[in-house]
C-alpha positions as CSV (number, residue, x, y, z in Angstrom):
1,M,188.9,38.3,158.7
2,R,191.3,41.1,159.5
3,S,189.5,44.0,161.1
4,A,190.0,47.6,160.0
5,K,192.6,49.4,161.8
6,Q,191.2,51.9,164.3
7,P,192.8,55.3,164.2
8,N,195.1,56.2,167.1
9,M,193.5,59.2,168.9
10,N,196.9,60.0,170.4
11,S,198.7,60.2,167.1
12,P,200.1,63.5,165.9
13,L,197.6,63.5,163.0
14,S,194.7,63.7,165.4
15,Q,196.3,66.6,167.3
16,A,196.1,68.9,164.3
17,N,195.3,72.5,164.6
18,P,191.7,73.2,165.7
19,S,189.3,74.5,163.2
20,R,188.8,78.2,162.6
21,L,185.5,78.2,164.5
22,R,187.1,76.6,167.5
23,R,189.9,79.2,167.4
24,I,187.4,82.0,167.3
25,S,185.4,80.4,170.2
26,T,188.6,80.1,172.3
27,A,189.6,83.6,171.6
28,L,186.2,85.0,172.6
29,H,186.3,82.8,175.7
30,N,189.6,84.2,176.7
31,R,188.5,87.8,176.0
32,P,185.1,88.2,177.7
33,G,185.2,92.0,177.1
34,L,185.4,91.5,173.4
35,F,182.7,88.9,173.5
36,L,180.3,91.3,175.3
37,L,181.1,94.0,172.8
38,L,180.2,91.8,169.9
39,L,177.0,90.7,171.6
40,L,175.9,94.3,172.2
41,S,177.2,95.7,168.9
42,L,173.9,95.1,167.0
43,P,171.4,96.4,169.5
44,M,173.7,99.3,170.6
45,G,174.3,100.1,166.9
46,W,170.5,100.2,166.4
47,M,170.1,102.4,169.5
48,L,172.8,104.8,168.6
49,I,172.3,105.1,164.9
50,V,168.5,104.7,164.5
51,Y,167.2,106.0,167.8
52,I,169.8,108.4,169.2
53,G,170.8,109.5,165.6
54,S,167.2,110.4,164.7
55,L,166.9,112.4,167.9
56,I,170.1,114.3,167.1
57,G,168.8,114.9,163.6
58,L,165.6,116.2,165.1
59,L,167.5,118.5,167.4
60,I,169.5,119.8,164.4
61,Q,166.4,120.4,162.4
62,S,165.0,122.6,165.2
63,F,167.8,125.1,164.7
64,F,166.8,125.7,161.0
65,Y,163.9,127.9,160.1
66,L,161.1,128.1,157.5
67,D,161.3,131.0,155.0
68,G,158.0,132.7,155.1
69,F,158.2,133.9,151.5
70,T,159.4,130.7,149.7
71,G,158.0,128.2,152.2
72,Q,161.4,126.4,152.0
73,V,163.5,125.2,155.0
74,V,166.6,127.4,155.3
75,K,169.4,125.1,156.6
76,E,171.2,127.8,158.6
77,F,171.9,127.8,162.3
78,S,169.3,130.2,163.9
79,L,167.1,130.6,166.9
80,R,164.2,132.0,164.9
81,T,162.2,128.8,165.3
82,Y,162.6,128.8,169.1
83,Q,161.6,132.4,169.2
84,G,158.4,131.5,167.4
85,L,158.0,128.5,169.7
86,F,157.6,130.3,173.0
87,T,154.3,132.1,172.1
88,E,151.2,132.2,174.2
89,S,149.3,129.8,172.0
90,H,152.1,127.2,171.9
91,M,152.5,127.5,175.7
92,E,148.8,127.0,176.1
93,I,149.0,123.7,174.1
94,F,152.0,122.6,176.1
95,G,150.3,123.4,179.4
96,R,147.1,121.6,178.3
97,T,149.0,118.5,177.4
98,V,151.1,118.4,180.5
99,A,148.0,118.9,182.7
100,M,146.2,116.1,180.9
101,A,149.2,113.8,181.3
102,A,149.5,114.6,185.0
103,A,145.7,114.0,185.5
104,V,145.8,110.7,183.7
105,T,148.8,109.6,185.7
106,V,147.2,110.5,189.1
107,G,143.9,108.8,188.1
108,A,145.7,105.7,186.8
109,A,147.7,105.4,190.1
110,A,144.5,105.8,192.2
111,L,142.7,103.0,190.3
112,A,145.7,100.7,189.7
113,F,147.1,100.5,193.3
114,P,144.0,99.0,195.0
115,L,143.5,96.6,192.2
116,A,147.2,95.5,192.1
117,Y,147.2,95.3,195.9
118,Y,144.2,93.0,195.9
119,I,145.7,90.8,193.2
120,V,149.0,90.4,194.9
121,R,147.9,90.1,198.5
122,Y,144.4,88.5,198.5
123,A,143.6,86.7,195.2
124,H,144.3,83.0,195.1
125,A,146.3,81.4,192.3
126,R,143.5,80.8,189.9
127,L,141.8,84.2,190.5
128,K,145.2,85.9,190.2
129,A,145.8,84.3,186.8
130,L,142.4,85.3,185.7
131,M,142.9,88.9,186.8
132,Y,146.3,89.0,185.1
133,L,144.5,88.0,181.9
134,L,141.8,90.6,182.3
135,V,144.5,93.3,182.8
136,L,146.4,92.2,179.7
137,L,143.3,91.5,177.5
138,P,142.8,95.1,176.3
139,L,146.3,95.1,175.0
140,W,145.6,92.3,172.6
141,S,143.2,94.3,170.6
142,S,144.0,97.1,168.1
143,Y,144.7,100.5,169.6
144,I,142.7,102.2,166.9
145,I,139.7,99.9,167.4
146,R,139.7,100.6,171.2
147,V,139.8,104.4,170.7
148,Y,136.9,104.4,168.1
149,S,134.9,102.0,170.3
150,W,135.1,104.5,173.2
151,K,133.9,107.2,170.8
152,L,130.8,105.2,170.3
153,I,130.5,104.4,174.0
154,L,130.8,108.0,175.1
155,A,128.6,109.5,172.3
156,K,125.4,111.2,173.1
157,E,123.4,108.1,172.0
158,G,126.0,105.7,173.5
159,I,125.6,103.2,176.2
160,V,127.0,105.5,179.0
161,S,124.3,108.2,178.3
162,W,121.7,105.4,178.1
163,F,122.7,103.8,181.4
164,L,122.7,107.2,183.2
165,A,119.3,107.9,181.8
166,Q,118.0,104.6,183.2
167,L,119.3,105.6,186.6
168,G,117.8,109.1,186.3
169,L,121.2,110.8,186.3
170,T,120.9,112.6,183.0
171,P,120.5,116.0,184.7
172,L,123.8,115.3,186.6
173,L,125.5,114.4,183.3
174,D,124.2,117.6,181.6
175,W,125.5,119.7,184.6
176,V,128.9,118.1,184.3
177,L,129.0,118.7,180.6
178,R,128.2,122.4,181.1
179,L,131.3,122.9,183.2
180,P,133.7,125.3,181.4
181,V,136.9,123.3,181.3
182,I,135.9,119.6,181.2
183,G,132.5,119.8,179.5
184,G,131.2,119.7,176.0
185,P,128.2,118.7,173.8
186,S,128.7,115.1,174.9
187,L,131.3,112.9,176.7
188,S,132.9,112.0,173.4
189,I,133.4,115.7,172.7
190,S,134.8,116.9,176.0
191,S,138.0,116.9,178.0
192,L,136.4,114.6,180.6
193,G,135.7,111.9,177.9
194,L,139.3,112.4,176.6
195,F,140.5,111.8,180.2
196,F,138.5,108.6,180.5
197,V,139.8,107.2,177.2
198,F,143.4,108.0,178.1
199,L,142.9,106.4,181.5
200,Y,141.5,103.2,179.9
201,I,144.2,102.9,177.3
202,W,147.2,103.4,179.6
203,L,145.8,101.8,182.8
204,P,147.5,98.4,182.3
205,Y,150.9,100.1,182.0
206,M,150.3,101.4,185.6
207,I,148.9,98.2,187.0
208,L,151.8,95.9,186.0
209,P,154.7,97.8,187.5
210,I,152.8,98.3,190.8
211,M,152.1,94.5,190.9
212,S,155.7,93.8,190.3
213,A,156.7,96.2,193.1
214,L,154.2,94.7,195.6
215,E,155.4,91.2,194.8
216,R,158.8,92.2,196.0
217,V,157.6,93.4,199.4
218,P,158.1,90.5,201.8
219,K,155.0,89.5,203.7
220,S,157.2,89.0,206.7
221,L,157.6,92.8,207.0
222,A,153.8,93.2,207.4
223,D,153.8,90.4,209.9
224,A,156.6,92.0,211.9
225,S,154.7,95.3,211.9
226,G,151.6,93.6,213.3
227,D,153.7,91.8,215.9
228,L,155.1,95.2,217.0
229,G,151.6,96.6,217.5
230,G,151.1,98.3,214.1
231,R,147.5,98.5,212.9
232,P,146.8,97.4,209.3
233,F,146.5,101.1,208.2
234,H,149.8,102.1,209.7
235,T,151.4,98.9,208.3
236,F,150.2,99.9,204.9
237,R,151.2,103.5,205.2
238,Y,154.6,103.1,206.8
239,V,155.7,99.7,205.4
240,T,153.9,98.5,202.3
241,F,153.3,101.8,200.4
242,P,156.8,103.2,200.8
243,L,158.3,100.0,199.5
244,A,155.8,99.8,196.6
245,F,156.0,103.5,195.7
246,P,158.8,102.9,193.1
247,G,156.3,100.8,191.2
248,V,153.9,103.7,191.1
249,V,156.7,106.0,189.8
250,A,157.6,103.4,187.2
251,G,154.1,103.1,186.0
252,S,153.8,106.9,185.9
253,I,156.7,107.0,183.4
254,F,154.6,105.0,181.0
255,T,151.3,106.8,181.6
256,F,152.8,110.3,181.6
257,S,155.0,109.9,178.6
258,L,152.5,108.0,176.4
259,T,149.8,110.6,177.2
260,L,152.3,113.4,176.5
261,G,153.1,112.3,173.0
262,D,149.8,110.7,171.8
263,Y,148.1,112.4,168.9
264,I,145.5,109.8,167.8
265,I,143.2,109.9,170.9
266,P,142.9,113.7,171.0
267,S,142.1,113.8,167.3
268,V,139.3,111.2,167.7
269,I,138.0,112.1,171.2
270,G,137.6,115.5,172.7
271,D,136.7,119.0,171.5
272,S,139.6,119.2,169.0
273,S,141.7,121.3,171.3
274,P,145.3,120.8,170.1
275,F,147.8,118.8,172.1
276,I,151.5,118.4,171.5
277,G,151.3,115.3,169.4
278,M,148.5,116.9,167.2
279,T,150.5,120.1,166.8
280,V,153.7,118.3,165.8
281,Y,151.8,116.2,163.3
282,S,150.2,119.4,161.9
283,Y,153.5,121.3,161.5
284,Q,155.2,118.3,160.0
285,G,152.5,117.0,157.7
286,T,150.1,119.8,156.9
287,S,152.2,123.0,156.9
288,G,155.5,121.4,156.2
289,N,157.2,123.4,158.9
290,I,159.6,120.7,160.0
291,P,161.8,123.0,162.1
292,M,158.9,124.1,164.2
293,A,157.7,120.5,164.6
294,A,161.2,119.5,165.7
295,A,161.4,122.4,168.2
296,F,158.0,121.5,169.6
297,T,159.2,117.9,170.1
298,V,162.1,119.2,172.1
299,L,159.7,120.3,174.9
300,P,158.3,116.9,175.8
301,I,161.8,115.4,175.5
302,A,163.1,118.0,178.1
303,V,160.1,117.3,180.4
304,M,160.6,113.5,180.2
305,A,164.4,113.9,180.8
306,V,163.7,115.7,184.1
307,Y,160.9,113.2,184.9
308,L,163.2,110.2,184.3
309,V,166.0,111.7,186.5
310,T,163.5,112.2,189.3
311,A,162.1,108.7,188.8
312,R,165.5,107.2,189.0
313,K,166.2,108.9,192.3
314,L,163.0,107.5,193.6
315,G,164.0,104.0,192.7
316,A,161.5,103.5,189.9
317,F,163.8,101.6,187.6
318,D,164.1,98.8,190.2
319,A,160.4,98.2,189.7
320,L,160.4,98.0,185.9
């Protein structure tokens, strides 16, 4: 029986022009710059149009002003809104928010660094995995649920007050709550309780960058310091901590910026003293003064711009 004739792969018919997809693939391979541009077009378009575009729109809105008689936004270039922004009450809100963000950042760094150091340097593999899990576990639950849970925990009838009462420390708690700046009727209605909740919510964002920075510090440097006569404290101070400090700065970017713009925690915990996020929400939602809300938002943007430039000079982005 005569077998079917096999096609000749070297015939002119088999060497026809490549398909359109193959031509596009070859063109992109020969033009890596164009290929990179196409890959980045979608995310960069999202960043430029949605994110940067909205910020530019926000900045434009801040140069409008609200007509006090009609209550309508007058879309004319003016500095009236900024003149109303720099008042004593607004600057008090701004200072209160920045002070809380700075306090949360310092407190988070003080708690996170020893924990991260122990996990990286001393914990064995199984314990390290468990502690990683414990650090990330709070992030798996709802943000709102965690905040309201802390309101119950810090309430006057909550577990913290009960535990301190069992230890006979209720007079100490009452004395702390009578302090003028941080006190209040209970921990859940005080600046101190607000600080604790902020610290709990944002602490993982400080721990993880510090752990990443510590893992990049070679152990051989500590061994070399010991061989040269350096004591453990001096090795930590002059070798380990300077090399891991960019991780602290990287973590501070998260804790500082997230505290600076949060409006849910201050509205649930604390003594209802206004913060920047609450004020922006009030101007935008309740009073409808969108230009003032936009102008108020420019303040934390300016603060974070300066903060990010400083962090970049300290090498924080290398630890992200």
